C-alpha positions in Angstrom: 174.2 24.2 141.9 174.5 27.3 143.8 174.9 27.4 147.5 172.2 29.8 147.7 169.8 27.4 145.6 170.1 24.5 147.9 169.5 26.1 150.7 165.9 27.2 149.5 165.5 23.6 148.3 166.0 22.5 151.6 163.9 25.2 153.2 161.0 24.1 150.5 161.3 20.6 151.8 161.1 20.9 155.2 158.0 23.6 154.6 156.7 20.3 152.5 157.0 18.2 155.7 156.1 20.3 158.2 153.1 19.0 160.5 149.5 20.6 159.7 149.0 23.5 162.2 146.8 22.5 165.3 143.9 24.0 166.2 144.3 26.5 169.2 141.8 24.6 171.6 140.8 21.0 172.0 136.9 20.5 172.0 135.6 17.5 174.1 133.6 15.3 171.5 130.2 17.2 171.2 131.3 20.7 172.4 131.5 23.4 170.0 133.3 26.5 171.0 131.4 30.3 169.8 132.3 34.0 169.6 128.8 35.7 169.9 128.0 38.1 167.1 127.2 41.6 167.8 123.1 42.5 167.2 123.1 43.2 163.3 122.0 46.4 162.7 121.0 49.9 164.2 117.6 49.5 162.5 117.0 46.0 164.0 117.4 47.8 167.3 115.5 50.5 166.4 112.2 48.2 165.1 112.6 46.7 168.7 113.8 49.0 171.0 111.8 47.4 173.9 112.7 44.4 172.9 116.2 44.6 172.7 117.5 46.5 175.9 119.7 43.4 177.5 119.0 41.4 174.9 122.2 39.0 173.6 122.5 38.4 169.7 122.2 33.7 169.6 124.5 34.0 166.3 128.2 33.3 166.8 131.4 32.2 164.7 132.8 28.7 164.9 136.6 29.4 166.8 136.6 25.6 168.0 135.0 22.6 166.8 135.4 18.5 168.1 137.7 16.4 165.9 134.9 14.3 165.1 132.4 17.4 163.7 132.2 17.3 160.0 128.8 19.6 159.6 130.4 22.4 160.9 134.3 24.0 160.6 136.4 27.0 162.0 134.6 30.5 160.5 131.1 29.0 160.0 128.3 31.4 161.8 126.0 29.8 163.4 122.3 30.4 165.2 122.0 28.7 168.5 120.0 28.4 171.6 119.6 31.5 173.2 119.8 30.0 177.1 121.5 26.8 176.4 124.7 28.1 176.3 127.8 28.3 179.0 130.0 31.8 179.3 133.4 31.6 178.9 136.2 33.6 179.3 139.4 32.4 177.3 142.6 34.4 176.7 140.4 37.7 178.0 138.1 36.9 175.3 134.3 36.3 176.0 133.2 32.4 174.5 130.3 30.5 174.9 130.3 26.7 175.1 127.8 24.9 173.1 126.8 21.3 172.9 126.8 20.9 169.1 122.5 19.5 169.8 122.3 23.7 171.0 123.2 24.7 167.6 120.3 25.4 164.6 121.8 26.3 161.7 124.5 27.3 159.6 124.1 30.9 158.4 125.1 31.8 155.1 128.3 34.0 155.0 
């Protein structure tokens, strides 16, 4: 066995036992971190222009969930209660913190 191949085997074996990456944020039980999505489309804005002024989307992408959460996973798109979220800024990005009960449904991708 050459020195080069033994080094490659060593790197592969170290990668196999390396711990899985941890989520960036650790959420409290029942809590979900969501990034609000923009209003869907220009046509929706045109249809409801007078209603849409100052309106924020109630759809978002799941950024972090509590460890025991089984129904939601990272990256899910969800529909949530419009007035129930708490605005927070993390790493200069605006997010929402929601209680799991404030999420009405997962939306298809």
